[in-house]
LOMI-60875 format. One record per residue: residue number from 1; residue in three letters; x, y, z of N, C-alpha, C in turn. Coordinates in nm, 3 decimals. Last residue first. Example, Ala and Ser with C-alpha at 12.3 -4.5 7.8 and 13.67 -1.06 7.14 Angstrom:
<nodes>
<node num="2" residu="SER" n_c1="1.285" n_c2="-0.225" n_c3="0.708" ca_c1="1.367" ca_c2="-0.106" ca_c3="0.714" c_c1="1.290" c_c2="0.003" c_c3="0.787"/>
<node num="1" residu="ALA" n_c1="1.319" n_c2="-0.569" n_c3="0.780" ca_c1="1.230" ca_c2="-0.450" ca_c3="0.780" c_c1="1.320" c_c2="-0.330" c_c3="0.780"/>
</nodes>
This chain:
<nodes>
<node num="109" residu="GLY" n_c1="1.166" n_c2="0.226" n_c3="2.792" ca_c1="1.292" ca_c2="0.248" ca_c3="2.857" c_c1="1.287" c_c2="0.350" c_c3="2.992"/>
<node num="108" residu="PRO" n_c1="0.929" n_c2="0.184" n_c3="2.658" ca_c1="1.044" ca_c2="0.175" ca_c3="2.586" c_c1="1.185" c_c2="0.192" c_c3="2.679"/>
<node num="107" residu="ASP" n_c1="0.692" n_c2="-0.025" n_c3="2.773" ca_c1="0.754" ca_c2="0.090" ca_c3="2.789" c_c1="0.905" c_c2="0.096" c_c3="2.738"/>
<node num="106" residu="GLU" n_c1="0.431" n_c2="-0.182" n_c3="2.561" ca_c1="0.571" ca_c2="-0.170" ca_c3="2.644" c_c1="0.624" c_c2="-0.038" c_c3="2.657"/>
<node num="105" residu="ASN" n_c1="0.214" n_c2="-0.135" n_c3="2.404" ca_c1="0.204" ca_c2="-0.174" ca_c3="2.546" c_c1="0.331" c_c2="-0.159" c_c3="2.629"/>
<node num="104" residu="LEU" n_c1="0.295" n_c2="-0.126" n_c3="2.151" ca_c1="0.223" ca_c2="-0.005" ca_c3="2.194" c_c1="0.189" c_c2="-0.022" c_c3="2.360"/>
<node num="103" residu="ALA" n_c1="0.403" n_c2="-0.355" n_c3="2.089" ca_c1="0.494" ca_c2="-0.233" ca_c3="2.087" c_c1="0.427" c_c2="-0.120" c_c3="2.153"/>
<node num="102" residu="ARG" n_c1="0.206" n_c2="-0.528" n_c3="2.078" ca_c1="0.296" ca_c2="-0.541" ca_c3="2.198" c_c1="0.379" c_c2="-0.418" c_c3="2.205"/>
<node num="101" residu="ALA" n_c1="0.091" n_c2="-0.487" n_c3="1.813" ca_c1="0.015" ca_c2="-0.441" ca_c3="1.941" c_c1="0.114" c_c2="-0.434" c_c3="2.066"/>
<node num="100" residu="PRO" n_c1="0.304" n_c2="-0.381" n_c3="1.567" ca_c1="0.274" ca_c2="-0.486" ca_c3="1.655" c_c1="0.206" c_c2="-0.419" c_c3="1.782"/>
<node num="99" residu="ILE" n_c1="0.186" n_c2="-0.205" n_c3="1.303" ca_c1="0.239" ca_c2="-0.188" ca_c3="1.426" c_c1="0.209" c_c2="-0.300" c_c3="1.520"/>
<node num="98" residu="GLN" n_c1="0.106" n_c2="-0.137" n_c3="1.041" ca_c1="0.179" ca_c2="-0.267" ca_c3="1.063" c_c1="0.268" c_c2="-0.251" c_c3="1.187"/>
<node num="97" residu="TRP" n_c1="-0.071" n_c2="0.061" n_c3="0.965" ca_c1="0.065" ca_c2="0.099" ca_c3="0.991" c_c1="0.164" c_c2="-0.025" c_c3="1.023"/>
<node num="96" residu="ARG" n_c1="-0.319" n_c2="-0.094" n_c3="0.980" ca_c1="-0.260" ca_c2="-0.010" ca_c3="0.826" c_c1="-0.123" c_c2="0.017" c_c3="0.849"/>
<node num="95" residu="THR" n_c1="-0.341" n_c2="-0.189" n_c3="1.225" ca_c1="-0.319" ca_c2="-0.265" ca_c3="1.128" c_c1="-0.267" c_c2="-0.206" c_c3="0.994"/>
<node num="94" residu="VAL" n_c1="-0.333" n_c2="0.043" n_c3="1.380" ca_c1="-0.235" ca_c2="-0.047" ca_c3="1.392" c_c1="-0.222" c_c2="-0.141" c_c3="1.284"/>
<node num="93" residu="VAL" n_c1="-0.560" n_c2="0.171" n_c3="1.268" ca_c1="-0.424" ca_c2="0.238" ca_c3="1.256" c_c1="-0.320" c_c2="0.150" c_c3="1.281"/>
<node num="92" residu="ARG" n_c1="-0.772" n_c2="-0.003" n_c3="1.342" ca_c1="-0.743" ca_c2="0.015" ca_c3="1.190" c_c1="-0.590" c_c2="0.085" c_c3="1.180"/>
<node num="91" residu="ASN" n_c1="-0.751" n_c2="-0.016" n_c3="1.614" ca_c1="-0.730" ca_c2="-0.138" ca_c3="1.533" c_c1="-0.703" c_c2="-0.099" c_c3="1.383"/>
<node num="90" residu="TYR" n_c1="-0.817" n_c2="0.258" n_c3="1.684" ca_c1="-0.689" ca_c2="0.185" ca_c3="1.726" c_c1="-0.663" c_c2="0.061" c_c3="1.633"/>
<node num="89" residu="ASP" n_c1="-1.028" n_c2="0.440" n_c3="1.654" ca_c1="-0.955" ca_c2="0.392" ca_c3="1.535" c_c1="-0.834" c_c2="0.293" c_c3="1.543"/>
<node num="88" residu="VAL" n_c1="-1.103" n_c2="0.505" n_c3="1.912" ca_c1="-1.184" ca_c2="0.427" ca_c3="1.839" c_c1="-1.119" c_c2="0.363" c_c3="1.711"/>
<node num="87" residu="HIS" n_c1="-0.841" n_c2="0.472" n_c3="2.170" ca_c1="-0.894" ca_c2="0.541" ca_c3="2.057" c_c1="-0.975" c_c2="0.452" c_c3="1.972"/>
<node num="86" residu="LYS" n_c1="-0.718" n_c2="0.332" n_c3="2.365" ca_c1="-0.855" ca_c2="0.382" ca_c3="2.393" c_c1="-0.922" c_c2="0.460" c_c3="2.278"/>
<node num="85" residu="GLN" n_c1="-0.442" n_c2="0.302" n_c3="2.277" ca_c1="-0.535" ca_c2="0.201" ca_c3="2.287" c_c1="-0.675" c_c2="0.223" c_c3="2.322"/>
<node num="84" residu="LEU" n_c1="-0.275" n_c2="0.503" n_c3="2.192" ca_c1="-0.399" ca_c2="0.481" ca_c3="2.106" c_c1="-0.486" c_c2="0.374" c_c3="2.148"/>
<node num="83" residu="LYS" n_c1="-0.061" n_c2="0.725" n_c3="2.268" ca_c1="-0.155" ca_c2="0.656" ca_c3="2.367" c_c1="-0.274" c_c2="0.621" c_c3="2.272"/>
<node num="82" residu="PHE" n_c1="0.241" n_c2="0.726" n_c3="2.060" ca_c1="0.099" ca_c2="0.778" ca_c3="2.091" c_c1="0.033" c_c2="0.669" c_c3="2.197"/>
<node num="81" residu="ASP" n_c1="0.451" n_c2="0.581" n_c3="1.984" ca_c1="0.456" ca_c2="0.684" ca_c3="2.110" c_c1="0.330" c_c2="0.735" c_c3="2.148"/>
<node num="80" residu="MET" n_c1="0.391" n_c2="0.484" n_c3="1.759" ca_c1="0.403" ca_c2="0.394" ca_c3="1.876" c_c1="0.413" c_c2="0.466" c_c3="2.004"/>
<node num="79" residu="LEU" n_c1="0.379" n_c2="0.687" n_c3="1.584" ca_c1="0.261" ca_c2="0.631" ca_c3="1.629" c_c1="0.262" c_c2="0.542" c_c3="1.754"/>
<node num="78" residu="ARG" n_c1="0.655" n_c2="0.727" n_c3="1.558" ca_c1="0.583" ca_c2="0.831" ca_c3="1.618" c_c1="0.452" c_c2="0.781" c_c3="1.671"/>
<node num="77" residu="LEU" n_c1="0.703" n_c2="0.486" n_c3="1.415" ca_c1="0.771" ca_c2="0.495" ca_c3="1.545" c_c1="0.718" c_c2="0.620" c_c3="1.629"/>
<node num="76" residu="GLN" n_c1="0.561" n_c2="0.529" n_c3="1.181" ca_c1="0.538" ca_c2="0.410" ca_c3="1.272" c_c1="0.599" c_c2="0.432" c_c3="1.406"/>
<node num="75" residu="VAL" n_c1="0.691" n_c2="0.751" n_c3="1.068" ca_c1="0.573" ca_c2="0.754" ca_c3="1.103" c_c1="0.521" c_c2="0.638" c_c3="1.213"/>
<node num="74" residu="THR" n_c1="0.955" n_c2="0.613" n_c3="1.016" ca_c1="0.944" ca_c2="0.730" ca_c3="1.095" c_c1="0.803" c_c2="0.759" c_c3="1.164"/>
<node num="73" residu="HIS" n_c1="0.868" n_c2="0.418" n_c3="0.821" ca_c1="0.933" ca_c2="0.381" ca_c3="0.957" c_c1="0.922" c_c2="0.490" c_c3="1.052"/>
<node num="72" residu="LYS" n_c1="0.771" n_c2="0.577" n_c3="0.611" ca_c1="0.689" ca_c2="0.489" ca_c3="0.704" c_c1="0.741" c_c2="0.457" c_c3="0.819"/>
<node num="71" residu="ILE" n_c1="1.006" n_c2="0.712" n_c3="0.547" ca_c1="0.875" ca_c2="0.790" ca_c3="0.588" c_c1="0.804" c_c2="0.703" c_c3="0.671"/>
<node num="70" residu="LYS" n_c1="1.171" n_c2="0.502" n_c3="0.466" ca_c1="1.211" ca_c2="0.585" ca_c3="0.566" c_c1="1.091" c_c2="0.677" c_c3="0.636"/>
<node num="69" residu="GLU" n_c1="1.027" n_c2="0.396" n_c3="0.255" ca_c1="1.025" ca_c2="0.319" ca_c3="0.369" c_c1="1.093" c_c2="0.389" c_c3="0.482"/>
<node num="68" residu="ALA" n_c1="1.044" n_c2="0.611" n_c3="0.075" ca_c1="0.915" ca_c2="0.579" ca_c3="0.114" c_c1="0.918" c_c2="0.495" c_c3="0.247"/>
<node num="67" residu="VAL" n_c1="1.329" n_c2="0.591" n_c3="0.011" ca_c1="1.288" ca_c2="0.717" ca_c3="0.087" c_c1="1.143" c_c2="0.687" c_c3="0.145"/>
<node num="66" residu="GLN" n_c1="1.317" n_c2="0.352" n_c3="-0.106" ca_c1="1.407" ca_c2="0.357" ca_c3="0.016" c_c1="1.350" c_c2="0.473" c_c3="0.100"/>
<node num="65" residu="SER" n_c1="1.177" n_c2="0.388" n_c3="-0.325" ca_c1="1.140" ca_c2="0.293" ca_c3="-0.228" c_c1="1.195" c_c2="0.312" c_c3="-0.097"/>
<node num="64" residu="VAL" n_c1="1.333" n_c2="0.558" n_c3="-0.466" ca_c1="1.200" ca_c2="0.616" ca_c3="-0.422" c_c1="1.167" c_c2="0.518" c_c3="-0.317"/>
<node num="63" residu="SER" n_c1="1.687" n_c2="0.518" n_c3="-0.368" ca_c1="1.556" ca_c2="0.490" ca_c3="-0.456" c_c1="1.438" c_c2="0.557" c_c3="-0.400"/>
<node num="62" residu="GLY" n_c1="1.944" n_c2="0.757" n_c3="-0.329" ca_c1="1.864" ca_c2="0.635" ca_c3="-0.281" c_c1="1.743" c_c2="0.635" c_c3="-0.376"/>
<node num="61" residu="HIS" n_c1="2.268" n_c2="0.808" n_c3="-0.412" ca_c1="2.134" ca_c2="0.826" ca_c3="-0.467" c_c1="2.068" c_c2="0.723" c_c3="-0.397"/>
<node num="60" residu="ILE" n_c1="2.519" n_c2="1.035" n_c3="-0.339" ca_c1="2.460" ca_c2="0.920" ca_c3="-0.297" c_c1="2.307" c_c2="0.924" c_c3="-0.340"/>
<node num="59" residu="ARG" n_c1="2.674" n_c2="1.277" n_c3="-0.348" ca_c1="2.671" ca_c2="1.186" ca_c3="-0.460" c_c1="2.615" c_c2="1.053" c_c3="-0.436"/>
<node num="58" residu="ASN" n_c1="2.677" n_c2="1.463" n_c3="-0.161" ca_c1="2.759" ca_c2="1.344" ca_c3="-0.132" c_c1="2.748" c_c2="1.235" c_c3="-0.245"/>
<node num="57" residu="PHE" n_c1="2.544" n_c2="1.681" n_c3="-0.277" ca_c1="2.673" ca_c2="1.701" ca_c3="-0.198" c_c1="2.745" c_c2="1.595" c_c3="-0.169"/>
<node num="56" residu="LEU" n_c1="2.302" n_c2="1.607" n_c3="-0.417" ca_c1="2.377" ca_c2="1.728" ca_c3="-0.442" c_c1="2.521" c_c2="1.714" c_c3="-0.409"/>
<node num="55" residu="ARG" n_c1="2.216" n_c2="1.366" n_c3="-0.276" ca_c1="2.239" ca_c2="1.362" ca_c3="-0.420" c_c1="2.343" c_c2="1.492" c_c3="-0.472"/>
<node num="54" residu="ASN" n_c1="2.186" n_c2="1.470" n_c3="-0.030" ca_c1="2.275" ca_c2="1.365" ca_c3="-0.033" c_c1="2.306" c_c2="1.345" c_c3="-0.196"/>
<node num="53" residu="ASN" n_c1="1.982" n_c2="1.670" n_c3="-0.058" ca_c1="2.119" ca_c2="1.705" ca_c3="-0.024" c_c1="2.227" c_c2="1.587" c_c3="-0.050"/>
<node num="52" residu="ARG" n_c1="1.764" n_c2="1.495" n_c3="-0.146" ca_c1="1.826" ca_c2="1.596" ca_c3="-0.243" c_c1="1.961" c_c2="1.643" c_c3="-0.207"/>
<node num="51" residu="GLU" n_c1="1.740" n_c2="1.339" n_c3="0.099" ca_c1="1.787" ca_c2="1.284" ca_c3="-0.034" c_c1="1.843" c_c2="1.385" c_c3="-0.128"/>
<node num="50" residu="GLN" n_c1="1.642" n_c2="1.563" n_c3="0.267" ca_c1="1.789" ca_c2="1.483" ca_c3="0.285" c_c1="1.821" c_c2="1.405" c_c3="0.160"/>
<node num="49" residu="TRP" n_c1="1.397" n_c2="1.629" n_c3="0.129" ca_c1="1.513" ca_c2="1.718" ca_c3="0.133" c_c1="1.654" c_c2="1.657" c_c3="0.170"/>
<node num="48" residu="ILE" n_c1="1.262" n_c2="1.374" n_c3="0.183" ca_c1="1.295" ca_c2="1.437" ca_c3="0.026" c_c1="1.412" c_c2="1.527" c_c3="0.038"/>
<node num="47" residu="PHE" n_c1="1.264" n_c2="1.373" n_c3="0.462" ca_c1="1.343" ca_c2="1.294" ca_c3="0.384" c_c1="1.357" c_c2="1.318" c_c3="0.244"/>
<node num="46" residu="TYR" n_c1="1.099" n_c2="1.630" n_c3="0.516" ca_c1="1.246" ca_c2="1.608" ca_c3="0.571" c_c1="1.327" c_c2="1.492" c_c3="0.487"/>
<node num="45" residu="THR" n_c1="0.874" n_c2="1.561" n_c3="0.384" ca_c1="0.941" ca_c2="1.683" ca_c3="0.346" c_c1="1.089" c_c2="1.673" c_c3="0.409"/>
<node num="44" residu="ALA" n_c1="0.782" n_c2="1.331" n_c3="0.505" ca_c1="0.822" ca_c2="1.329" ca_c3="0.359" c_c1="0.905" c_c2="1.450" c_c3="0.331"/>
<node num="43" residu="ALA" n_c1="0.738" n_c2="1.412" n_c3="0.762" ca_c1="0.845" ca_c2="1.327" ca_c3="0.732" c_c1="0.893" c_c2="1.306" c_c3="0.601"/>
<node num="42" residu="ALA" n_c1="0.531" n_c2="1.606" n_c3="0.711" ca_c1="0.641" ca_c2="1.639" ca_c3="0.777" c_c1="0.773" c_c2="1.556" c_c3="0.760"/>
<node num="41" residu="VAL" n_c1="0.342" n_c2="1.418" n_c3="0.590" ca_c1="0.377" ca_c2="1.533" ca_c3="0.512" c_c1="0.521" c_c2="1.581" c_c3="0.584"/>
<node num="40" residu="VAL" n_c1="0.301" n_c2="1.240" n_c3="0.816" ca_c1="0.346" ca_c2="1.193" ca_c3="0.699" c_c1="0.402" c_c2="1.305" c_c3="0.613"/>
<node num="39" residu="LEU" n_c1="0.184" n_c2="1.428" n_c3="1.009" ca_c1="0.326" ca_c2="1.353" ca_c3="1.038" c_c1="0.387" c_c2="1.307" c_c3="0.902"/>
<node num="38" residu="LYS" n_c1="-0.048" n_c2="1.480" n_c3="0.877" ca_c1="0.055" ca_c2="1.590" ca_c3="0.900" c_c1="0.182" c_c2="1.523" c_c3="0.925"/>
<node num="37" residu="CYS" n_c1="-0.162" n_c2="1.226" n_c3="0.875" ca_c1="-0.131" ca_c2="1.298" ca_c3="0.762" c_c1="-0.024" c_c2="1.393" c_c3="0.780"/>
<node num="36" residu="ILE" n_c1="-0.212" n_c2="1.195" n_c3="1.164" ca_c1="-0.103" ca_c2="1.101" ca_c3="1.098" c_c1="-0.054" c_c2="1.167" c_c3="0.956"/>
<node num="35" residu="VAL" n_c1="-0.381" n_c2="1.410" n_c3="1.201" ca_c1="-0.259" ca_c2="1.428" ca_c3="1.276" c_c1="-0.163" c_c2="1.315" c_c3="1.193"/>
<node num="34" residu="ARG" n_c1="-0.594" n_c2="1.298" n_c3="1.064" ca_c1="-0.524" ca_c2="1.434" ca_c3="1.018" c_c1="-0.407" c_c2="1.456" c_c3="1.080"/>
<node num="33" residu="ASP" n_c1="-0.669" n_c2="1.078" n_c3="1.210" ca_c1="-0.625" ca_c2="1.064" ca_c3="1.070" c_c1="-0.536" c_c2="1.194" c_c3="1.037"/>
<node num="32" residu="LEU" n_c1="-0.730" n_c2="1.186" n_c3="1.470" ca_c1="-0.612" ca_c2="1.110" ca_c3="1.459" c_c1="-0.572" c_c2="1.098" c_c3="1.303"/>
<node num="31" residu="THR" n_c1="-0.825" n_c2="1.536" n_c3="1.441" ca_c1="-0.846" ca_c2="1.406" ca_c3="1.444" c_c1="-0.732" c_c2="1.321" c_c3="1.419"/>
<node num="30" residu="ASN" n_c1="-0.790" n_c2="1.812" n_c3="1.429" ca_c1="-0.693" ca_c2="1.739" ca_c3="1.520" c_c1="-0.731" c_c2="1.585" c_c3="1.532"/>
<node num="29" residu="SER" n_c1="-0.789" n_c2="2.061" n_c3="1.194" ca_c1="-0.848" ca_c2="1.947" ca_c3="1.236" c_c1="-0.735" c_c2="1.856" c_c3="1.341"/>
<node num="28" residu="ASN" n_c1="-0.678" n_c2="2.280" n_c3="1.075" ca_c1="-0.729" ca_c2="2.290" ca_c3="1.197" c_c1="-0.782" c_c2="2.171" c_c3="1.268"/>
<node num="27" residu="SER" n_c1="-0.590" n_c2="2.201" n_c3="0.833" ca_c1="-0.480" ca_c2="2.233" ca_c3="0.933" c_c1="-0.545" c_c2="2.252" c_c3="1.074"/>
<node num="26" residu="HIS" n_c1="-0.713" n_c2="2.117" n_c3="0.595" ca_c1="-0.719" ca_c2="2.042" ca_c3="0.713" c_c1="-0.623" c_c2="2.098" c_c3="0.826"/>
<node num="25" residu="GLN" n_c1="-0.637" n_c2="2.325" n_c3="0.413" ca_c1="-0.796" ca_c2="2.279" ca_c3="0.408" c_c1="-0.801" c_c2="2.214" c_c3="0.566"/>
<node num="24" residu="GLU" n_c1="-0.367" n_c2="2.316" n_c3="0.420" ca_c1="-0.439" ca_c2="2.431" ca_c3="0.449" c_c1="-0.588" c_c2="2.412" c_c3="0.492"/>
<node num="23" residu="MET" n_c1="-0.312" n_c2="2.065" n_c3="0.308" ca_c1="-0.269" ca_c2="2.101" ca_c3="0.442" c_c1="-0.352" c_c2="2.224" c_c3="0.502"/>
<node num="22" residu="TRP" n_c1="-0.420" n_c2="2.081" n_c3="0.038" ca_c1="-0.485" ca_c2="1.983" ca_c3="0.137" c_c1="-0.442" c_c2="2.015" c_c3="0.291"/>
<node num="21" residu="ALA" n_c1="-0.231" n_c2="2.284" n_c3="-0.050" ca_c1="-0.384" ca_c2="2.310" ca_c3="-0.047" c_c1="-0.456" c_c2="2.225" c_c3="0.056"/>
<node num="20" residu="LEU" n_c1="0.002" n_c2="2.133" n_c3="-0.023" ca_c1="-0.019" ca_c2="2.267" ca_c3="0.065" c_c1="-0.166" c_c2="2.305" c_c3="0.058"/>
<node num="19" residu="ILE" n_c1="-0.044" n_c2="1.950" n_c3="-0.224" ca_c1="-0.019" ca_c2="1.907" ca_c3="-0.082" c_c1="-0.042" c_c2="2.013" c_c3="0.014"/>
<node num="18" residu="SER" n_c1="-0.064" n_c2="2.103" n_c3="-0.461" ca_c1="-0.188" ca_c2="2.019" ca_c3="-0.408" c_c1="-0.169" c_c2="1.979" c_c3="-0.262"/>
<node num="17" residu="ALA" n_c1="0.187" n_c2="2.222" n_c3="-0.476" ca_c1="0.068" ca_c2="2.296" ca_c3="-0.449" c_c1="-0.052" c_c2="2.220" c_c3="-0.398"/>
<node num="16" residu="TRP" n_c1="0.357" n_c2="2.029" n_c3="-0.510" ca_c1="0.349" ca_c2="2.077" ca_c3="-0.365" c_c1="0.231" c_c2="2.175" c_c3="-0.346"/>
<node num="15" residu="SER" n_c1="0.212" n_c2="1.722" n_c3="-0.652" ca_c1="0.265" ca_c2="1.853" ca_c3="-0.653" c_c1="0.266" c_c2="1.922" c_c3="-0.523"/>
<node num="14" residu="GLY" n_c1="0.093" n_c2="1.466" n_c3="-0.652" ca_c1="0.235" ca_c2="1.480" ca_c3="-0.597" c_c1="0.293" c_c2="1.620" c_c3="-0.622"/>
<node num="13" residu="THR" n_c1="-0.241" n_c2="1.514" n_c3="-0.531" ca_c1="-0.155" ca_c2="1.485" ca_c3="-0.632" c_c1="-0.005" c_c2="1.498" c_c3="-0.577"/>
<node num="12" residu="VAL" n_c1="-0.492" n_c2="1.394" n_c3="-0.321" ca_c1="-0.379" ca_c2="1.477" ca_c3="-0.355" c_c1="-0.296" c_c2="1.435" c_c3="-0.434"/>
<node num="11" residu="THR" n_c1="-0.664" n_c2="1.183" n_c3="-0.320" ca_c1="-0.703" ca_c2="1.290" ca_c3="-0.397" c_c1="-0.593" c_c2="1.405" c_c3="-0.406"/>
<node num="10" residu="ASP" n_c1="-0.567" n_c2="1.023" n_c3="-0.124" ca_c1="-0.553" ca_c2="0.957" ca_c3="-0.252" c_c1="-0.614" c_c2="1.092" c_c3="-0.347"/>
<node num="9" residu="MET" n_c1="-0.494" n_c2="1.009" n_c3="0.153" ca_c1="-0.488" ca_c2="1.151" ca_c3="0.080" c_c1="-0.476" c_c2="1.102" c_c3="-0.077"/>
<node num="8" residu="ASP" n_c1="-0.530" n_c2="0.818" n_c3="0.345" ca_c1="-0.645" ca_c2="0.859" ca_c3="0.281" c_c1="-0.625" c_c2="1.004" c_c3="0.220"/>
<node num="7" residu="VAL" n_c1="-0.299" n_c2="0.698" n_c3="0.438" ca_c1="-0.338" ca_c2="0.835" ca_c3="0.520" c_c1="-0.474" c_c2="0.892" c_c3="0.456"/>
<node num="6" residu="MET" n_c1="-0.245" n_c2="0.512" n_c3="0.262" ca_c1="-0.225" ca_c2="0.476" ca_c3="0.403" c_c1="-0.298" c_c2="0.576" c_c3="0.483"/>
<node num="5" residu="ALA" n_c1="-0.226" n_c2="0.630" n_c3="0.002" ca_c1="-0.345" ca_c2="0.547" ca_c3="0.044" c_c1="-0.346" c_c2="0.517" c_c3="0.200"/>
<node num="4" residu="ARG" n_c1="0.021" n_c2="0.763" n_c3="0.045" ca_c1="-0.096" ca_c2="0.828" ca_c3="0.026" c_c1="-0.230" c_c2="0.750" c_c3="0.056"/>
<node num="3" residu="ILE" n_c1="0.183" n_c2="0.520" n_c3="0.058" ca_c1="0.179" ca_c2="0.616" ca_c3="0.165" c_c1="0.059" c_c2="0.698" c_c3="0.152"/>
<node num="2" residu="ASN" n_c1="0.050" n_c2="0.225" n_c3="-0.090" ca_c1="0.147" ca_c2="0.329" ca_c3="-0.091" c_c1="0.103" c_c2="0.437" c_c3="0.017"/>
<node num="1" residu="MET" n_c1="0.073" n_c2="-0.131" n_c3="-0.006" ca_c1="0.010" ca_c2="-0.002" ca_c3="0.004" c_c1="0.086" c_c2="0.126" c_c3="-0.011"/>
</nodes>
Protein backbone atom coordinates (compact mmCIF):
# COMPACT_ATOMS: atom_id res chain seq x y z
CA UNK A 1 0.00 0.00 0.00
CA UNK A 2 1.43 3.37 -0.93
CA UNK A 3 1.74 6.11 1.66
CA UNK A 4 -1.00 8.35 0.23
CA UNK A 5 -3.47 5.47 0.44
CA UNK A 6 -2.39 4.74 4.02
CA UNK A 7 -3.43 8.24 5.09
CA UNK A 8 -6.45 8.62 2.79
CA UNK A 9 -4.83 11.39 0.75
CA UNK A 10 -5.66 9.75 -2.59
CA UNK A 11 -7.09 12.99 -3.96
CA UNK A 12 -3.80 14.82 -3.39
CA UNK A 13 -1.47 14.81 -6.37
CA UNK A 14 2.30 14.79 -6.08
CA UNK A 15 2.62 18.53 -6.56
CA UNK A 16 3.53 20.81 -3.67
CA UNK A 17 0.59 23.07 -4.54
CA UNK A 18 -1.82 20.17 -4.07
CA UNK A 19 -0.17 19.08 -0.81
CA UNK A 20 -0.16 22.62 0.58
CA UNK A 21 -3.80 23.14 -0.43
CA UNK A 22 -4.75 19.93 1.40
CA UNK A 23 -2.73 20.99 4.47
CA UNK A 24 -4.38 24.40 4.52
CA UNK A 25 -7.82 22.87 4.24
CA UNK A 26 -7.19 20.41 7.10
CA UNK A 27 -4.82 22.42 9.30
CA UNK A 28 -7.32 22.99 12.10
CA UNK A 29 -8.38 19.36 12.38
CA UNK A 30 -6.93 17.31 15.22
CA UNK A 31 -8.54 13.98 14.40
CA UNK A 32 -6.16 11.04 14.51
CA UNK A 33 -6.25 10.63 10.73
CA UNK A 34 -5.35 14.28 10.16
CA UNK A 35 -2.56 14.17 12.73
CA UNK A 36 -1.11 11.12 10.96
CA UNK A 37 -1.38 12.93 7.60
CA UNK A 38 0.53 15.87 9.03
CA UNK A 39 3.20 13.49 10.36
CA UNK A 40 3.52 11.95 6.90
CA UNK A 41 3.87 15.33 5.20
CA UNK A 42 6.49 16.43 7.76
CA UNK A 43 8.48 13.19 7.41
CA UNK A 44 8.21 13.28 3.61
CA UNK A 45 9.45 16.85 3.50
CA UNK A 46 12.40 16.01 5.73
CA UNK A 47 13.48 12.85 3.90
CA UNK A 48 12.98 14.28 0.41
CA UNK A 49 15.15 17.24 1.37
CA UNK A 50 17.72 14.89 2.89
CA UNK A 51 17.74 12.85 -0.34
CA UNK A 52 18.20 16.05 -2.34
CA UNK A 53 21.19 17.04 -0.21
CA UNK A 54 22.72 13.56 -0.45
CA UNK A 55 22.46 13.66 -4.22
CA UNK A 56 23.90 17.16 -4.53
CA UNK A 57 26.68 17.07 -1.97
CA UNK A 58 27.53 13.41 -1.34
CA UNK A 59 26.68 11.87 -4.70
CA UNK A 60 24.61 9.23 -2.91
CA UNK A 61 21.37 8.27 -4.65
CA UNK A 62 18.60 6.50 -2.75
CA UNK A 63 15.65 4.94 -4.53
CA UNK A 64 12.07 6.12 -4.23
CA UNK A 65 11.20 2.96 -2.29
CA UNK A 66 14.04 3.61 0.18
CA UNK A 67 12.78 7.13 0.87
CA UNK A 68 9.20 5.82 1.21
CA UNK A 69 10.36 3.19 3.72
CA UNK A 70 12.14 5.86 5.78
CA UNK A 71 8.92 7.90 5.85
CA UNK A 72 6.80 4.88 6.84
CA UNK A 73 9.24 3.81 9.54
CA UNK A 74 9.43 7.30 11.03
CA UNK A 75 5.64 7.59 11.17
CA UNK A 76 5.39 4.10 12.69
CA UNK A 77 7.81 5.11 15.44
CA UNK A 78 5.85 8.28 16.20
CA UNK A 79 2.58 6.33 16.29
CA UNK A 80 4.09 3.84 18.73
CA UNK A 81 4.67 6.79 21.05
CA UNK A 82 0.99 7.80 20.95
CA UNK A 83 -1.46 6.47 23.53
CA UNK A 84 -3.84 4.84 21.04
CA UNK A 85 -5.32 1.90 22.97
CA UNK A 86 -8.49 3.79 23.93
CA UNK A 87 -8.96 5.45 20.53
CA UNK A 88 -11.86 4.24 18.37
CA UNK A 89 -9.56 3.87 15.34
CA UNK A 90 -6.92 1.88 17.26
CA UNK A 91 -7.28 -1.41 15.33
CA UNK A 92 -7.41 0.30 11.94
CA UNK A 93 -4.29 2.39 12.62
CA UNK A 94 -2.31 -0.52 14.08
CA UNK A 95 -3.23 -2.74 11.12
CA UNK A 96 -2.69 -0.14 8.42
CA UNK A 97 0.71 0.94 9.77
CA UNK A 98 1.75 -2.64 10.67
CA UNK A 99 2.51 -1.79 14.27
CA UNK A 100 2.83 -4.80 16.59
CA UNK A 101 0.23 -4.40 19.35
CA UNK A 102 2.81 -5.37 21.99
CA UNK A 103 4.98 -2.41 20.92
CA UNK A 104 2.23 -0.04 22.04
CA UNK A 105 2.00 -1.65 25.47
CA UNK A 106 5.71 -1.76 26.32
CA UNK A 107 7.61 0.98 28.08
CA UNK A 108 10.59 1.82 25.85
CA UNK A 109 12.86 2.40 28.72
